[in-house]
C-alpha positions as CSV (number, residue, x, y, z in Angstrom):
1,M,0.0,0.0,0.0
2,K,1.2,3.5,-0.8
3,V,0.5,6.6,1.3
4,Y,1.4,10.3,1.4
5,F,2.7,12.4,4.3
6,M,1.1,15.9,4.0
7,L,2.0,19.0,6.1
8,D,0.2,22.4,6.4
9,V,3.2,24.4,7.7
10,G,2.1,27.6,9.5
11,G,4.0,30.1,11.6
12,T,2.4,28.9,14.8
13,N,1.3,25.4,14.2
14,I,2.0,22.5,11.7
15,K,-1.0,20.4,10.9
16,A,-0.2,17.0,9.4
17,G,-1.9,13.9,8.2
18,V,-1.5,10.6,6.2
19,L,-3.5,10.4,2.9
20,S,-4.2,7.2,1.1
21,E,-3.4,6.5,-2.5
22,D,-6.9,7.7,-3.5
23,G,-6.6,11.0,-1.5
24,R,-8.6,10.0,1.6
25,L,-7.4,11.2,5.0
26,W,-6.7,8.3,7.3
27,E,-9.0,7.7,10.3
28,E,-6.3,9.0,12.7
29,G,-7.2,12.4,11.3
30,I,-5.0,15.5,11.5
31,L,-2.3,15.9,14.1
32,S,-1.2,19.4,15.4
33,F,2.3,20.4,16.4
34,D,4.0,23.5,17.6
35,A,5.8,25.0,14.5
36,K,8.9,26.2,16.4
37,S,9.2,28.7,13.5
38,K,11.3,31.1,15.5
39,G,13.9,28.5,16.4
40,S,17.4,27.7,15.0
41,K,17.8,25.7,11.8
42,E,18.4,22.6,13.8
43,E,15.3,23.1,16.0
44,I,13.1,23.6,13.0
45,F,14.3,20.6,11.1
46,R,14.3,18.4,14.2
47,N,10.7,19.5,14.6
48,F,9.9,18.5,11.1
49,A,11.5,15.1,11.7
50,N,9.4,14.7,14.9
51,V,6.3,15.3,12.8
52,F,7.3,12.6,10.3
53,D,8.0,10.3,13.2
54,A,4.6,10.8,14.6
55,L,3.0,10.1,11.2
56,A,5.1,7.0,10.7
57,E,3.9,5.7,14.0
58,K,0.4,5.8,12.6
59,L,1.2,3.3,9.9
60,P,-0.1,-0.1,11.0
61,D,1.6,-2.2,8.4
62,R,5.3,-2.5,7.6
63,N,4.5,-3.1,4.0
64,I,3.1,0.5,3.6
65,Q,5.4,2.8,1.6
66,V,5.5,6.6,1.7
67,E,5.1,7.6,-2.0
68,G,5.4,11.3,-1.5
69,I,5.7,14.2,0.9
70,G,3.8,17.4,0.5
71,M,4.2,20.7,2.3
72,A,1.9,23.7,2.1
73,C,3.9,26.8,3.1
74,P,3.3,30.5,3.3
75,G,5.4,32.8,1.1
76,P,7.7,34.1,0.1
77,F,8.9,30.7,-1.0
78,D,10.5,29.0,-4.1
79,Y,7.9,26.3,-4.5
80,E,9.6,24.7,-7.5
81,Q,12.9,24.2,-5.7
82,G,11.5,23.8,-2.2
83,I,13.4,26.7,-0.7
84,S,12.1,29.0,2.0
85,L,12.6,32.7,1.2
86,M,10.9,34.0,4.4
87,R,13.0,36.6,6.2
88,G,12.1,39.4,8.6
89,L,8.6,37.9,9.1
90,D,9.3,36.6,12.6
91,K,9.1,33.0,11.3
92,Y,11.5,30.5,9.7
93,D,14.2,33.1,9.3
94,S,16.9,30.6,10.2
95,I,16.1,28.3,7.2
96,Y,16.2,31.0,4.6
97,G,17.7,29.8,1.3
98,I,17.9,26.1,2.4
99,R,16.7,23.2,0.2
100,I,14.2,21.7,2.6
101,A,13.9,18.2,1.0
102,Q,17.7,17.7,1.0
103,E,18.1,19.1,4.5
104,L,15.3,16.9,5.9
105,Q,17.3,13.7,5.1
106,R,20.0,14.8,7.5
107,Y,17.6,15.0,10.4
108,F,15.3,12.1,9.5
109,P,17.6,9.3,8.6
110,S,14.9,6.8,8.1
111,M,13.8,8.8,5.0
112,K,16.6,6.9,3.3
113,N,15.1,3.6,4.4
114,E,13.4,2.1,1.3
115,A,11.3,-0.2,3.5
116,L,9.3,3.0,4.5
117,F,10.1,5.6,1.9
118,R,10.0,4.7,-1.8
119,Q,13.2,5.3,-3.6
120,G,13.0,8.7,-5.1
121,C,10.1,9.7,-2.8
122,R,8.6,12.8,-4.4
123,F,8.4,16.2,-2.6
124,V,5.8,18.7,-3.5
125,F,5.6,22.3,-2.2
126,L,2.6,24.6,-2.6
127,H,1.6,28.0,-1.4
128,D,-0.7,27.3,1.5
129,V,-3.7,29.1,0.2
130,E,-3.3,27.6,-3.3
131,A,-3.2,24.1,-1.6
132,F,-6.4,25.0,0.2
133,A,-8.0,26.2,-3.0
134,M,-7.0,23.0,-4.8
135,G,-8.4,20.9,-2.0
136,E,-11.7,22.7,-2.1
137,S,-11.8,22.5,-6.0
138,Y,-11.4,18.7,-6.0
139,F,-12.8,17.6,-2.6
140,G,-14.9,20.4,-1.2
141,N,-17.2,23.3,-1.9
142,G,-15.6,24.5,-5.1
143,K,-15.8,21.2,-7.0
144,D,-19.1,22.1,-8.7
145,C,-18.2,25.7,-9.5
146,E,-16.7,27.0,-12.7
147,K,-15.0,30.1,-11.2
148,V,-14.2,30.5,-7.5
149,M,-12.6,33.1,-5.3
150,Y,-10.9,31.7,-2.2
151,L,-10.1,33.8,0.9
152,C,-8.4,32.7,4.1
153,I,-8.5,35.2,6.9
154,G,-6.1,34.6,9.8
155,T,-2.7,36.0,10.4
156,G,-3.2,37.7,7.0
157,A,-5.6,37.7,4.0
158,G,-4.5,34.8,1.8
159,S,-6.3,34.4,-1.5
160,A,-6.5,32.4,-4.7
161,F,-8.7,32.2,-7.8
162,T,-9.6,29.2,-9.9
163,R,-11.3,28.6,-13.2
164,H,-12.2,25.0,-14.0
165,R,-10.0,23.9,-11.0
166,E,-7.0,25.6,-12.4
167,I,-5.1,28.2,-10.2
168,L,-5.1,31.6,-11.9
169,K,-2.0,33.8,-11.6
170,G,-3.4,37.0,-13.0
171,G,-2.4,39.0,-16.0
172,D,-5.7,39.2,-17.7
173,G,-7.1,42.1,-15.7
174,T,-9.7,40.0,-13.9
175,V,-7.4,38.5,-11.2
176,P,-4.6,40.3,-9.3
177,S,-1.0,39.3,-9.8
178,M,-0.4,35.8,-8.4
179,G,-4.0,35.8,-7.3
180,W,-3.0,37.6,-4.1
181,I,-5.1,40.5,-2.8
182,Y,-3.2,40.9,0.5
183,N,-1.1,43.8,-0.7
184,T,-3.8,45.7,-2.5
185,P,-4.1,49.3,-1.3
186,F,-7.1,49.7,1.1
187,R,-8.1,52.6,3.2
188,E,-5.0,53.9,4.9
189,S,-2.8,50.8,4.2
190,I,-3.3,47.5,2.5
191,I,-5.9,44.7,2.8
192,D,-3.7,42.5,4.9
193,D,-3.6,45.1,7.7
194,Y,-7.4,45.0,7.9
195,L,-8.6,41.5,7.0
196,S,-6.5,39.7,9.6
197,V,-6.2,39.1,13.3
198,R,-4.1,42.3,13.4
199,G,-7.0,44.3,11.9
200,L,-9.5,42.7,14.3
201,A,-7.2,43.5,17.3
202,A,-6.9,47.1,16.2
203,L,-10.6,47.4,15.7
204,S,-11.4,45.9,19.1
205,R,-8.8,48.2,20.7
206,K,-10.6,51.2,19.2
207,I,-14.0,50.0,20.6
208,F,-13.0,48.3,23.9
209,G,-9.9,50.3,24.7
210,E,-7.9,47.1,24.6
211,A,-7.1,44.5,22.0
212,K,-9.3,41.4,22.1
213,S,-8.6,38.0,20.5
214,G,-10.9,36.6,17.9
215,Q,-11.7,33.8,20.3
216,E,-12.7,36.2,23.1
217,L,-14.8,38.3,20.7
218,F,-16.6,35.2,19.5
219,R,-17.5,34.3,23.1
220,L,-18.7,37.8,23.8
221,C,-20.8,37.8,20.7
222,K,-22.4,34.6,21.7
223,E,-23.3,36.4,24.9
224,E,-24.8,39.3,22.8
225,N,-22.2,41.8,24.0
226,E,-23.0,44.9,22.0
227,A,-19.4,46.2,21.9
228,A,-18.2,42.8,20.5
229,L,-21.0,42.8,17.9
230,A,-20.0,46.3,16.9
231,V,-16.4,45.2,16.3
232,Y,-17.6,42.5,14.0
233,R,-20.1,44.7,12.2
234,E,-17.2,47.1,11.3
235,F,-15.0,44.2,10.3
236,G,-17.8,43.1,8.0
237,T,-17.8,46.5,6.4
238,W,-14.1,46.2,5.8
239,L,-14.6,42.7,4.3
240,R,-17.3,43.9,1.9
241,E,-15.4,47.0,0.8
242,A,-12.2,45.0,0.3
243,V,-13.6,42.0,-1.5
244,T,-16.4,43.4,-3.7
245,P,-14.1,44.9,-6.4
246,F,-12.5,41.5,-7.0
247,L,-16.0,39.9,-7.2
248,D,-16.9,42.4,-9.9
249,N,-13.7,42.0,-11.9
250,F,-13.5,38.2,-11.7
251,G,-17.3,37.4,-11.7
252,P,-17.1,34.0,-9.8
253,D,-20.0,31.8,-9.2
254,G,-18.6,30.7,-5.9
255,F,-16.8,32.3,-3.0
256,V,-15.1,30.1,-0.4
257,L,-14.0,31.5,3.0
258,G,-11.5,29.7,5.2
259,G,-9.0,30.5,8.0
260,Q,-9.3,30.9,11.7
261,L,-11.6,33.9,11.5
262,S,-14.1,32.1,9.2
263,K,-15.7,30.5,12.2
264,S,-17.1,33.9,13.2
265,F,-18.6,34.7,9.8
266,S,-22.2,34.7,11.2
267,F,-21.3,37.8,13.2
268,Y,-19.6,39.8,10.3
269,G,-20.7,38.2,7.0
270,E,-24.1,39.8,6.5
271,Q,-22.9,42.6,4.2
272,L,-20.7,40.4,2.0
273,S,-23.5,37.8,1.8
274,A,-25.9,40.5,0.5
275,E,-23.3,41.6,-2.1
276,C,-22.8,38.0,-3.2
277,G,-26.6,37.4,-3.3
278,R,-27.0,40.4,-5.7
279,R,-24.4,38.9,-8.0
280,G,-25.6,35.3,-7.9
281,I,-22.5,34.1,-6.1
282,D,-22.8,31.2,-3.7
283,I,-20.8,31.6,-0.4
284,Y,-19.3,28.5,1.3
285,L,-17.5,28.3,4.7
286,T,-14.8,25.7,5.0
287,Q,-15.1,23.5,8.0
288,D,-11.5,22.5,8.1
289,T,-9.0,24.7,6.2
290,S,-6.0,22.5,7.0
291,R,-7.7,19.3,5.8
292,R,-8.4,21.0,2.5
293,A,-4.8,22.1,2.2
294,L,-3.6,18.5,2.8
295,E,-6.0,17.3,0.1
296,G,-4.8,20.1,-2.2
297,L,-1.2,18.8,-1.7
298,Y,-2.4,15.4,-2.9
299,V,-3.9,17.0,-6.0
300,G,-0.5,18.7,-6.6
301,M,1.3,15.4,-6.1
302,K,-0.8,13.8,-8.8
303,M,-0.4,16.5,-11.4
């Protein structure tokens, strides 16, 4: 039997799972690990090795072979060569310029063991939001749509656009360069400073006098706290203003929202829902962003 080890590599956590030859997530589900992204090169790679060890322990049969390894990573990153180009972002600075696949073999010796890893085990690296978009396109909410805009709101505003399940990189005037909206000028800065946990914290500081986490705001909204509801109403205004121009330019029939802040959509999504309704665009909320990213890596592995 052949399987794949897939990792959604974030700055705070790494989510990992084993996928079968036909793309199904194993029953053990998704494991979560501290990313240790601010550590030394050795700490980061030993941590990756520990993740692979944990996945290998989930394999019940010695005859199972790891056919490929996929990693969904934030940018900047050379995805073709598997080289991190992150620097000055408070994460993964110490592995800048290093070929990850080659370096991993130094820290995870059993990767050279043909009994577990197929000779020439393939590595695939994808942008994390593109992996999410591919997972949704083939396994989730986007699979029945012709054109879809994807947005993940968390530490930043990650985006992607697909047509017929193909990632669009822009250049035709309907999609921004690389499909990324995060650096688009917006109000007094760029979209990323508003549609993110940073933006939510700044907004809550303005209304509460102190920054509140998304988790705390969600709890307060459930208790019908008016100040917390006001924070999300304003956040919803930002979301509508930021996203609507891209909906008009691209004209998707589906819009998929993921990321840690998507779980609070019921408190801030009314304005965007109305705009999508007027344009005949269906809105979908992803239940598990990391799972879709792991499935998207599988799609990339098969291409």
